[in-house]
N, C-alpha and C positions, 0 to 999 in steps of 0.2 A: 438344506441351508436355512438357518434361522437368522433373521435380521436383528441385531441388538436393539433394545428398546431406545437407547439414547443416540442411535445413529441417525444422521441426516439422510433423508430419503431422496433417491434419484427417481423422480416421477417422470415417466416418458409417455407422451400422448401421440399416438399414431393418427395421422390425418391424411385425407385424400384431397387432391385438387380435381374438381369436377366442372363440366360445362354448366354455365348458368341455366337454371331450369327453364327460364323464359326465352332462351335463345333458340334460334332455328338450328337444327342439327342435321348433319348429312353423313351417310355411310359411304366410304370408299368402296366401289364395286369390285375393285381388284383385291384389296387386302381384307375386305369385309370387316373393317374396323371403323369406329367413329372418327371422323375428321375433327380432332380437337382444336386445331388451329383456326377453324372456321367459327368458333363460338367463344365468347368471353369465358375465361376460367375463374372460378371462385372457390373459396374454401367450403368443403362439404358441410352443409348446415347441421347435419347430425353430429359431426365431429366437434362443433362448437360447444355442445353440451359436455363432451368429455374434457375439453380445455377448461371450461368453467369449473368442473368437478376437481380437476387437478389444481387449479389456482386456489379454490376454496380450501382444499386439503392442505396445501402449502401454508395458507394463511392461518389455518387452525393449529397446525403444528408449530409454526412460528419458531423454528429451530435452525433455520438456514437451509431447509430442504429446497430442492430446485425442480423446475418444470422444463423439460426439454421436448420440443416438437420434432417428430421425425416423419418424413414423407418420401415416397418413391415418385419422383416427378422430374420432368426436364428442368434445367436451370432457368428457363424462361419464366417459371412460376415463382421465382424468388419473392417478387413483390406481393404475391398472394399469401405466401408464408408469413410475410411481415405483419399481416393482420393478426395472426396468433401471437406474435411477439408484442404487438401493440396492446393486446388484451392483458399482457402481463407475464407471458412465458419468458424464461431466462435466455434460452438459446434455441437454435434449430439446426437440424441436420437433414440435408437432402440427399437421397440416393438417386444419383443421376448418371445414366449410361445408356447409349443406344441399344446395348444388349438386353436391356430390361423391357424394351418395347414389345407389345403383344402378350405380356404376361396375363394369365387369367388369375382368378382369386387365389389359387393354390400357389402359383409361382410368385405372386405378389406377396403373399404371407411368408413364403420362404425367404425372399430377399429382405423383407422388413425384419424378420427374425434375425438374419445375419447382421443387419445394420444395428439393431437394438443391442445384440450381444456385443458388438464392437464398441459401442459407446457406454455400455453398462446400464443396469436398471435394477430397481427394487420393485416398482409397481408400474405396469403398463395400462393405460386407459385408452379406450377406443369409443367411437360412436357405435350405434347398433347396426347401421347400414349406410350405404351411399345413395345419393339421389340418381346416379346414372345406372348402375348395375342392379341395385336393390336386392342383392342376394342374401345379405345378413350372415354370410358364412365366414367372413374374414376374422372376427374375434376368436372363434373356435379354432380355426386353422392356425392363427398366429400363436395362440396358447399352446397348441400341439407342437408346433415347430420350436417354440421356446422351452418346452418341457416343464411348464408351470401350470398350476390350477387356473381354470378359466371360469370366472364368476360373471355370467352374462345377465343383461337386462336389469342392471342395478339402478334403483332410483335414489338410494342413499348409500353412502360409503364412508367408512371410518377405519382408521389405522391406529393400532395401539399394541404395545408389547410384541412387536414383530409379527403381527397378524393383521389381515384385512377382513373387515366384516361388512356385508352389504345386505340391504333389503331388496330382494329380487321380485320383479313383477311377474305374475303368472296369469293364466286365463281365469283362475278362480280366486285370486287374492295375492298374497305376498308370502315369500319365503325369506328366512334369515339364514344366510350362509356365511361361513367363516373359513379362512384358509391361511396357512403360513406364507409369509413373503419369501421369495419373490412370487408375484402372481399377476394375473391380468383380470381386468374388469371392463365390461362394456356398459356405457352409461345411456339411460333412456332420456327422452325429452321431458319427462316429468321430474327430473332431478332438480334442476334449477335453471332459470332463464339466463342464457349467456350474457355477460356484461358487454357494454359498448366500449370501444377503445376511446380513451380520453385523449385530448390534444397532447398532454404530457406523455401519455403512453405511445402515441404515434411518433412523437419526436424521439423518444428513447429507443424505439424499435429500429430507427435508422442506424444506431450505433451498436446494436446487438449482433452477435456472431451468427452467421448462417454458413455452416461447414458443408462441404460437398464431398461425398464418398462415391468412388467409382467401383466397378466390378472388381478391379484388381485390389481394392482396399478391403474387400470382404472375403471371408472364408466360405466360398461358394463351391459346393461339391457336386452339384447336379445342374442340369440344363435349366436355364431361365428364359424369359421372354417367350416368343412364340414357340421355340423348340421345347421349352419346359412346360408348356400349357397342357393340361389334361382335357381342356374343353376346346373344340374346334367348331367354328361356324362354317357350315358347308353350303348353305343356300340362304338367300335373302329374298323376301317377297314383300312387295308394297302392301300396306293396309288397304282394304277396299274402301271406296268412297262411301261416306255416310249417307244413308238413304234419307229422303225428305221426311220430315215429321208429319203426323196426322193431326189435323185440327178438328175438334169436336165441339159443337155448340149444344149446351144442355139447357133445358127449360128452367131448371132450378138446381139448388145444391144437391138435393137427394138424387135427382136424375144424373147429375154429374158424377156423384159418388158411385152410383150403380155402373156407369160406363167405365170408370176407372177399375173397379173390382172385376168386371167382366174382362177387361183388357189384360189384367194381371193373371187371372185364372186361365185365360186362353194360352198364355205363355208359361203355365205351370209355375208361376211365381207366388201363388197363394194356394 
């Protein structure tokens, strides 16, 4: 499928609602899942860079292209989703159903793909990872389920003539990759600093649509939630208490440096 050059793009940004990084977290010993109701829920910080990339792309195109936020989360997270709308996204879709509870990264990607196909897309943007699971696997899994090219770790993104081109970060430098639309790209933190929502944006977000799709609204052909998860947590063990530190008094800087070097060598760190 080739997207015509003069067509308005439907840019979809997949986001996740996560527990606040600074909040106390608790694991339910029975379900072996994070008790999300016990911690404040926020928009995954990594996904804000994808939102910003989508908004900048929309502004650059200036042709009526739109940015749609999609997330798999309980309806109780609607007000968190409004932050993305306040930043400038046009609308949002929440995939909310008790059947989705317990999904691992693969089941989550499968449900997200079903939802994104349902609303239609030309370009899907994601963050590189989430602050709770930190697997970094969802962008690749989502591209696979959507059946589109996946251009990961993009710090720059451009769309023209029915193709997307990115500058991709690697361990040794950068790669320039290009693929036909529809496609998916994950956006790194070095792309652009996410904008703050203005008062005007916050007020406008109150009037923007947040649609809710249930399991029955999607073309789901396999098990989802805990039944569809490929990963199972079988045992939980509390982290050991941190041992007390060791205080060393050195006669001078040189003696202190020798003590530090000896300490690191003893632990095979040098």
